[in-house]
C-alpha angles and dihedrals in degrees: 000000000000114000100242093202094054091045090053092050091050091051091051092050093048091048089054090052092049099043100035091040089219113188114234125180112247097152120138128202133029125338125191143205127199122220135175113241103183133259089075090294134127132202129217106211115203124201135160110265099233120040093206090054093042113153137183114257141168131211105239100184144343133189141160123246113212090339087284111078123050113207116200123189123197140174130207120238099218126168093037131093107280092229090062095068134052118261093193135042138171139204122203125204137178116247091216090065099052139058101247131256098039130203118226126213119189119203129192111217113251092017105096090154093051118146123168092225129041097230104052105065111126098001124128096255099042097112093050095048089049091048093054091043093053090048089056092242102117135037136201136221130273092263093058096256132125096197095218094185095054119101120252126228128228089248094052091049092050091052091052093047095051087052094045091051093045094239106164109146119115111259118256092179122155086192112114129197118191097218106050105063093114099019118131091230098047095117092053093044091055090046090053092048091049090053097047097252095121136015105183129225132303092258092061097258133117097196095218097185096049113108114257120235134223089250093054094047090049091050095051094045091049091052095043099056138038111232129196116210139139092198116121108171136156114233113206097213096045116099119239128219098023126127090252099041098101092047094050090048089053090055090057095041092056096040100250085120122031133192087231092060115104088234087070094060093082097012117185118161092202095054121098116265122227126233095256096052090043090055089048092054094046094045091050092046091054092050096043112047 
């Protein structure tokens, strides 16, 4: 007989996940971090994504494509004692030999059709979602999906941006928002406010569960990175004279948005952005500044 109490607790937990849209990590495979090691060199540090699922692995190959993208191939060492195989690895490279910043693609041997989530294979934003997953910046849902067509909230975006920018310090903010006291993303929201990513509304709220718009994403990205470009183009579908116009134009000028992207077909800066297009913009931003 099913334990009614346990079943009730399970249903409550799942409802919290659904309605609060809390982001849990259900990524599988290797994640990486990049750190400077001196002498104009950087190190890509590889580690299994979940410690409890830690597996032995070996790097089989790595190579740069056009001095811009570092491809890393690995294989699992399953069926052997875990202690017999490394659980971490690193690759060093000289900054003089690459076009900085680089993009990293991780490939599992024998898995040419690998995708970190079961609902992104073959879609327009697959490579960008995969990039952010492998960098440990984004997570999926318990069922193995990423839900690229779902809209993304302001709180979710703030969490992704603090991870993308490597902001890890505990917040010492004196900034107060009246609507985040018990919010699951409070720590990240305060970190974002401390670092000038968000400022909130005039009424003292930050409205964390409100969907974020293309204009807002463009503004935060434009303020978060320094871009070098000589492009100065007029984009027919971009609105002029709005508070966000210069930031949206910057996104097009540096290639974070492109008139060939499907998002441009019915472009409206004030409309909500979905998770897939948001991942595309952040991935391009990391690889462009």
